[in-house]
C-alpha positions in Angstrom: -92.6 -0.6 -75.0 -92.3 -2.3 -78.6 -89.2 -4.2 -80.7 -89.9 -4.4 -83.9 -88.2 -4.7 -87.7 -88.2 -1.0 -88.9 -90.0 -0.1 -92.0 -90.0 2.0 -94.7 -92.5 4.6 -93.3 -90.1 4.7 -90.1 -87.5 6.7 -92.3 -87.9 9.9 -91.3 -88.0 9.0 -87.2 -85.0 6.9 -87.8 -83.1 9.9 -89.5 -83.9 12.4 -86.5 -82.5 9.9 -84.8 -79.3 10.0 -86.8 -78.9 13.1 -86.6 -79.4 12.9 -82.7 -76.6 10.3 -82.1 -74.6 12.3 -85.0 -75.1 15.7 -82.8 -74.1 13.9 -79.1 -71.6 12.0 -80.7 -67.7 13.2 -80.1 -66.4 11.0 -82.5 -68.6 11.8 -85.0 -69.8 15.1 -84.5 -67.0 16.8 -86.4 -67.6 14.9 -89.6 -70.3 16.4 -91.7 -73.6 14.7 -91.9 -75.2 13.7 -95.0 -79.1 13.0 -95.0 -78.7 11.4 -98.5 -76.1 9.1 -97.2 -78.1 7.9 -93.9 -81.3 7.5 -96.1 -79.5 5.2 -98.3 -78.2 3.1 -95.3 -81.1 3.2 -93.4 -83.0 1.5 -96.6 -80.5 -0.7 -97.6 -80.3 -2.0 -93.7 -84.8 -2.3 -93.6 -84.5 -4.0 -96.7 -82.2 -6.7 -95.7 -83.7 -7.0 -92.4 -81.3 -5.8 -90.4 -82.9 -3.4 -89.0 -84.7 -2.9 -85.6 -86.8 -0.2 -83.7 -87.8 0.7 -80.2 -91.1 2.5 -80.1 -93.1 3.9 -77.2 -96.5 5.7 -78.4 -96.0 5.8 -81.5 -92.8 7.4 -81.4 -89.4 5.7 -82.2 -86.8 5.7 -79.2 -84.2 3.0 -80.1 -82.8 2.0 -83.1 -80.0 -1.0 -84.1 -79.0 -1.4 -87.4 -76.6 -4.3 -88.7 -75.6 -6.8 -91.3 -74.4 -10.3 -91.7 -71.5 -11.1 -94.3 -69.3 -13.8 -95.4 -65.7 -13.0 -94.2 -63.1 -12.3 -96.5 -61.0 -15.2 -95.8 -64.0 -18.0 -95.9 -67.6 -18.7 -96.3 -68.3 -18.9 -92.7 -70.9 -16.0 -91.7 -70.5 -13.0 -89.3 -73.2 -10.5 -88.2 -71.8 -6.6 -87.0 -73.7 -3.9 -85.8 -73.8 -0.4 -87.6 -75.4 1.7 -85.4 -77.1 1.2 -82.1 -78.9 4.5 -80.5 -81.0 5.0 -77.2 -82.6 8.3 -77.1 -81.0 9.9 -73.8 -84.2 9.5 -71.8 -84.5 5.7 -72.4 -81.2 4.8 -71.5 -80.6 2.6 -68.4 -83.1 -0.1 -68.9 -83.7 -3.4 -70.8 -84.3 -1.4 -74.4 -80.9 -1.7 -75.8 -80.7 -4.9 -74.4 -84.1 -6.1 -76.2 -82.5 -4.1 -79.4 -79.6 -6.4 -79.5 -81.9 -9.5 -79.0 -83.9 -8.6 -82.1 -80.8 -8.4 -84.0 -79.0 -11.8 -82.7 -82.3 -13.7 -83.8 -82.4 -12.1 -87.3 -78.3 -12.5 -87.3 -78.8 -16.5 -86.9 -81.8 -17.1 -88.5 -79.7 -15.7 -91.6 -76.8 -17.9 -91.1 -73.9 -16.1 -89.0 -71.3 -18.2 -87.1 -70.4 -15.4 -85.1 -71.6 -11.4 -83.8 -69.7 -8.5 -83.4 -70.5 -5.6 -81.7 -68.7 -2.5 -81.3 -68.7 1.3 -79.7 -67.4 3.8 -82.2 -69.9 7.1 -81.1 -67.6 7.7 -78.0 -71.5 8.1 -76.3 -71.4 6.4 -72.9 -68.4 3.5 -74.5 -67.7 1.4 -71.3 -71.4 1.7 -70.2 -72.3 0.0 -73.5 -69.4 -2.1 -73.7 -70.4 -3.5 -70.2 -73.8 -3.9 -71.4 -72.1 -6.3 -74.2 -70.1 -8.4 -72.0 -73.2 -8.7 -69.5 -75.2 -10.4 -72.5 -72.2 -12.6 -73.2 -70.0 -10.7 -76.0 -66.1 -10.7 -75.3 -63.4 -8.0 -76.1 -61.6 -9.0 -79.1 -59.6 -6.1 -80.7 -58.9 -2.7 -80.3 -59.9 0.4 -82.6 -57.3 3.4 -82.8 -57.6 6.4 -85.2 -55.8 9.0 -86.9 -57.0 12.0 -89.0 -55.4 12.4 -91.9 -52.3 14.9 -92.2 -52.2 14.2 -88.4 
């Protein structure tokens, strides 16, 4: 298994993993999936360097995308995840941690002073949070959702 920066030729497989994540996510499944929107985001992440993939025999089985940006109130930089997804048959090993480590190295090189990861898909949320805690992250907030008109 290889962890590497995502490349433009990975786009089709990344979009397919995005569709799989969307279909599996109790949080995002009700929201329409836009291939065009997903493609734009993937292309931006690849061009900025914050996209990483896990590859086995030419097939992508995991992806991580993140960004580095300045706080709105400061010139210090933070890094945040946009997406982490590992196909079900490759969960439970070191793959997710290796994707996070690749992102961390990139983010620190890009000048991030702090790294922030979240779990918003509803896919194995506590298990993923536990992984992040084992990697040295601390819980620092709460996310709440209300749909319009509710």
